[in-house]
C-alpha positions as a Markdown table, in Angstrom:
| # | Residue | x | y | z |
|---|---|---|---|---|
| 1 | Unk | 98.0 | 121.0 | 88.7 |
| 2 | Unk | 100.9 | 123.2 | 89.8 |
| 3 | Unk | 100.5 | 121.7 | 93.3 |
| 4 | Unk | 101.0 | 118.2 | 91.8 |
| 5 | Unk | 104.0 | 119.5 | 89.8 |
| 6 | Unk | 105.6 | 121.0 | 93.0 |
| 7 | Unk | 105.0 | 117.7 | 95.0 |
| 8 | Unk | 106.4 | 115.5 | 92.2 |
| 9 | Unk | 109.0 | 117.7 | 90.6 |
| 10 | Unk | 107.5 | 117.0 | 87.1 |
| 11 | Unk | 106.6 | 119.9 | 84.9 |
| 12 | Unk | 103.0 | 120.9 | 84.6 |
| 13 | Unk | 103.2 | 120.3 | 80.8 |
| 14 | Unk | 104.4 | 116.7 | 81.5 |
| 15 | Unk | 101.6 | 116.0 | 83.9 |
| 16 | Unk | 99.1 | 117.4 | 81.4 |
| 17 | Unk | 100.5 | 115.2 | 78.7 |
| 18 | Unk | 100.3 | 112.2 | 80.9 |
| 19 | Unk | 96.6 | 113.0 | 81.8 |
| 20 | Unk | 95.7 | 113.2 | 78.2 |
| 21 | Unk | 97.6 | 110.0 | 77.3 |
| 22 | Unk | 100.1 | 111.8 | 75.0 |
| 23 | Unk | 103.2 | 110.4 | 76.8 |
| 24 | Unk | 104.1 | 107.4 | 79.0 |
| 25 | Unk | 106.4 | 108.3 | 81.8 |
| 26 | Unk | 109.6 | 106.4 | 82.2 |
| 27 | Unk | 109.7 | 104.2 | 85.3 |
| 28 | Unk | 111.5 | 106.6 | 87.5 |
| 29 | Unk | 109.1 | 109.5 | 86.7 |
| 30 | Unk | 106.1 | 107.3 | 86.9 |
| 31 | Unk | 107.1 | 106.2 | 90.4 |
| 32 | Unk | 108.0 | 109.8 | 91.3 |
| 33 | Unk | 104.5 | 110.8 | 90.4 |
| 34 | Unk | 103.1 | 108.2 | 92.8 |
| 35 | Unk | 105.4 | 109.2 | 95.5 |
| 36 | Unk | 104.6 | 112.9 | 95.0 |
| 37 | Unk | 100.9 | 112.2 | 95.2 |
| 38 | Unk | 101.4 | 110.1 | 98.3 |
| 39 | Unk | 99.9 | 107.0 | 96.8 |
| 40 | Unk | 101.2 | 103.5 | 96.2 |
| 41 | Unk | 101.8 | 102.9 | 92.4 |
| 42 | Unk | 99.0 | 100.4 | 92.4 |
| 43 | Unk | 96.6 | 103.2 | 93.3 |
| 44 | Unk | 98.1 | 105.4 | 90.6 |
| 45 | Unk | 97.3 | 102.7 | 88.0 |
| 46 | Unk | 93.7 | 102.4 | 89.2 |
| 47 | Unk | 94.0 | 99.4 | 91.6 |
| 48 | Unk | 93.1 | 100.1 | 95.2 |
| 49 | Unk | 94.2 | 96.6 | 96.3 |
| 50 | Unk | 94.6 | 95.5 | 99.7 |
| 51 | Unk | 97.5 | 96.4 | 101.9 |
| 52 | Unk | 100.3 | 93.9 | 102.3 |
| 53 | Unk | 100.4 | 92.3 | 105.7 |
| 54 | Unk | 101.9 | 89.1 | 107.1 |
| 55 | Unk | 100.2 | 86.0 | 105.5 |
| 56 | Unk | 99.1 | 87.9 | 102.4 |
| 57 | Unk | 99.5 | 86.2 | 99.0 |
| 58 | Unk | 98.9 | 87.3 | 95.4 |
| 59 | Unk | 99.0 | 85.4 | 92.1 |
| 60 | Unk | 99.4 | 87.0 | 88.7 |
| 61 | Unk | 98.6 | 84.8 | 85.7 |
| 62 | Unk | 100.7 | 85.1 | 82.5 |
| 63 | Unk | 100.0 | 88.4 | 80.7 |
| 64 | Unk | 97.5 | 89.4 | 83.4 |
| 65 | Unk | 99.6 | 92.1 | 85.1 |
| 66 | Unk | 99.3 | 95.9 | 84.6 |
| 67 | Unk | 100.9 | 96.9 | 81.3 |
| 68 | Unk | 102.8 | 100.2 | 81.1 |
| 69 | Unk | 104.6 | 100.9 | 77.8 |
| 70 | Unk | 107.3 | 103.5 | 77.0 |
| 71 | Unk | 109.5 | 103.9 | 73.9 |
| 72 | Unk | 112.2 | 101.7 | 75.3 |
| 73 | Unk | 110.3 | 99.2 | 77.6 |
| 74 | Unk | 107.1 | 97.3 | 78.1 |
| 75 | Unk | 106.5 | 96.7 | 81.8 |
| 76 | Unk | 104.0 | 94.2 | 83.1 |
| 77 | Unk | 103.7 | 95.0 | 86.8 |
| 78 | Unk | 102.9 | 91.9 | 88.8 |
| 79 | Unk | 100.9 | 91.4 | 91.9 |
| 80 | Unk | 99.3 | 94.7 | 91.8 |
| 81 | Unk | 96.4 | 93.7 | 93.9 |
| 82 | Unk | 98.7 | 94.1 | 96.9 |
| 83 | Unk | 99.8 | 97.6 | 97.8 |
| 84 | Unk | 102.4 | 99.0 | 100.2 |
| 85 | Unk | 104.8 | 96.1 | 99.3 |
| 86 | Unk | 108.6 | 96.4 | 99.8 |
| 87 | Unk | 109.3 | 94.8 | 96.5 |
| 88 | Unk | 107.8 | 95.7 | 93.1 |
| 89 | Unk | 108.0 | 92.8 | 90.7 |
| 90 | Unk | 107.6 | 93.2 | 86.9 |
| 91 | Unk | 108.2 | 91.3 | 83.7 |
| 92 | Unk | 109.8 | 93.7 | 81.2 |
| 93 | Unk | 110.3 | 93.4 | 77.5 |
| 94 | Unk | 113.3 | 95.5 | 76.5 |
| 95 | Unk | 112.7 | 97.2 | 73.1 |
| 96 | Unk | 115.7 | 99.6 | 73.2 |
| 97 | Unk | 118.6 | 98.6 | 71.0 |
| 98 | Unk | 121.0 | 101.5 | 71.9 |
| 99 | Unk | 121.5 | 103.8 | 74.9 |
| 100 | Unk | 121.0 | 106.8 | 72.5 |
| 101 | Unk | 117.3 | 105.9 | 72.7 |
| 102 | Unk | 117.2 | 107.2 | 76.3 |
| 103 | Unk | 117.2 | 110.9 | 77.3 |
| 104 | Unk | 119.1 | 110.1 | 80.5 |
| 105 | Unk | 119.9 | 107.2 | 82.8 |
| 106 | Unk | 117.2 | 106.0 | 85.1 |
| 107 | Unk | 117.7 | 106.4 | 88.9 |
| 108 | Unk | 115.5 | 105.7 | 91.9 |
| 109 | Unk | 115.9 | 104.8 | 95.5 |
| 110 | Unk | 116.3 | 101.2 | 96.6 |
| 111 | Unk | 117.8 | 98.1 | 95.1 |
| 112 | Unk | 117.2 | 96.2 | 91.9 |
| 113 | Unk | 117.4 | 92.7 | 90.7 |
| 114 | Unk | 117.2 | 91.6 | 87.1 |
| 115 | Unk | 117.0 | 88.0 | 85.9 |
| 116 | Unk | 117.1 | 87.5 | 82.1 |
| 117 | Unk | 114.3 | 85.1 | 81.0 |
| 118 | Unk | 115.0 | 85.2 | 77.2 |
| 119 | Unk | 117.2 | 87.1 | 74.8 |
| 120 | Unk | 120.5 | 89.0 | 75.5 |
| 121 | Unk | 120.8 | 92.1 | 77.5 |
| 122 | Unk | 123.4 | 94.8 | 78.1 |
| 123 | Unk | 122.9 | 96.5 | 81.5 |
| 124 | Unk | 124.5 | 99.9 | 81.4 |
| 125 | Unk | 125.3 | 101.4 | 84.8 |
| 126 | Unk | 126.7 | 105.0 | 84.7 |
| 127 | Unk | 130.5 | 105.1 | 84.8 |
| 128 | Unk | 130.9 | 101.4 | 84.4 |
| 129 | Unk | 131.4 | 98.9 | 81.5 |
| 130 | Unk | 128.1 | 97.3 | 80.5 |
| 131 | Unk | 127.2 | 93.9 | 82.0 |
| 132 | Unk | 126.4 | 91.5 | 79.2 |
| 133 | Unk | 123.7 | 89.0 | 80.2 |
| 134 | Unk | 122.1 | 86.1 | 78.6 |
| 135 | Unk | 119.1 | 83.9 | 79.5 |
| 136 | Unk | 119.6 | 82.6 | 83.0 |
| 137 | Unk | 122.0 | 85.4 | 84.1 |
| 138 | Unk | 121.2 | 88.0 | 86.7 |
| 139 | Unk | 122.4 | 91.3 | 88.2 |
| 140 | Unk | 121.7 | 93.0 | 91.5 |
| 141 | Unk | 122.6 | 96.7 | 92.1 |
| 142 | Unk | 121.9 | 99.9 | 93.9 |
| 143 | Unk | 119.1 | 101.5 | 91.7 |
| 144 | Unk | 120.2 | 104.9 | 92.8 |
| 145 | Unk | 123.0 | 104.4 | 90.2 |
| 146 | Unk | 122.0 | 105.6 | 86.8 |
| 147 | Unk | 121.1 | 102.5 | 84.7 |
| 148 | Unk | 119.6 | 101.4 | 81.5 |
| 149 | Unk | 118.8 | 98.1 | 79.8 |
| 150 | Unk | 119.4 | 97.4 | 76.1 |
| 151 | Unk | 118.5 | 94.3 | 74.1 |
| 152 | Unk | 121.6 | 93.2 | 72.1 |
| 153 | Unk | 120.3 | 90.2 | 70.3 |
| 154 | Unk | 117.9 | 89.9 | 67.3 |
| 155 | Unk | 114.9 | 89.6 | 69.6 |
| 156 | Unk | 113.8 | 91.8 | 72.5 |
| 157 | Unk | 115.1 | 90.6 | 75.8 |
| 158 | Unk | 112.5 | 89.6 | 78.4 |
| 159 | Unk | 113.5 | 90.1 | 82.0 |
| 160 | Unk | 112.1 | 89.6 | 85.5 |
| 161 | Unk | 112.8 | 92.8 | 87.4 |
| 162 | Unk | 112.3 | 93.2 | 91.1 |
| 163 | Unk | 112.8 | 96.6 | 92.7 |
| 164 | Unk | 113.1 | 96.9 | 96.5 |
| 165 | Unk | 111.8 | 100.1 | 98.0 |
| 166 | Unk | 113.2 | 101.3 | 101.3 |
| 167 | Unk | 111.1 | 101.5 | 104.4 |
| 168 | Unk | 109.0 | 104.7 | 104.4 |
| 169 | Unk | 108.8 | 105.2 | 100.7 |
| 170 | Unk | 105.5 | 104.0 | 99.3 |
| 171 | Unk | 106.5 | 104.4 | 95.7 |
| 172 | Unk | 110.3 | 104.0 | 95.3 |
| 173 | Unk | 111.7 | 107.1 | 94.0 |
| 174 | Unk | 113.5 | 110.3 | 94.3 |
| 175 | Unk | 112.6 | 112.1 | 91.1 |
| 176 | Unk | 115.1 | 112.5 | 88.3 |
| 177 | Unk | 113.9 | 115.5 | 86.4 |
| 178 | Unk | 116.5 | 116.3 | 83.8 |
| 179 | Unk | 114.3 | 115.3 | 80.8 |
| 180 | Unk | 110.6 | 115.3 | 81.8 |
| 181 | Unk | 108.9 | 114.5 | 78.5 |
| 182 | Unk | 110.0 | 110.7 | 78.5 |
C-alpha cells in the first residue's frame, strides 16, 4: 500500500479508509488515485469499458451513470463504458451550502464547463468573487484554479459538468494533498 501512496500522493491511512468504504474521496483526490495507479477512472470504478476511438458512441440513461457521493456532492459519472476519453461528463447534485463545508479548494489539470440544470449555484474560484448562476447559466474555467460549488437556493442545484483532460493524462489530475481525508 505504501507504493500506491507514493504514486498517488495520498496517505496510506486515506487509501486504507477508501478500501474499507469509510470515506469517499473528493473529486480531485479520486482522480489522483486513478492517475497514480495508471488507470482510467472508469477502470477504478470497476468498468473495463472500451477505449474511445473515432466513431465510438455511448448512451447513458437517466440515473444509470456511476454514482460517487461525497459530503458536498453527488456525482453521476456519465458514459463510463468508454475509457480514455478527453472529456469526463457528469451530472452533479450540489449538497454543500457554504464553502466552510470544504477542507480546501478543489484543483486538477484541464478545463471545466458547468451548466446549471436546476437550482441556484455559487461557483467560488480562489481569489475571485463568486459567480452566481441560475438554471440555464454556465461557466467555463481553468480547473487548475482552486474551485468549489455551493447551492444557494432552497433546493440542491443540479449541474452538468464536463472536465477536459489534457493529452497524456488518463485521469485528469495533479494531486492536491493538503487535506487527505475528504
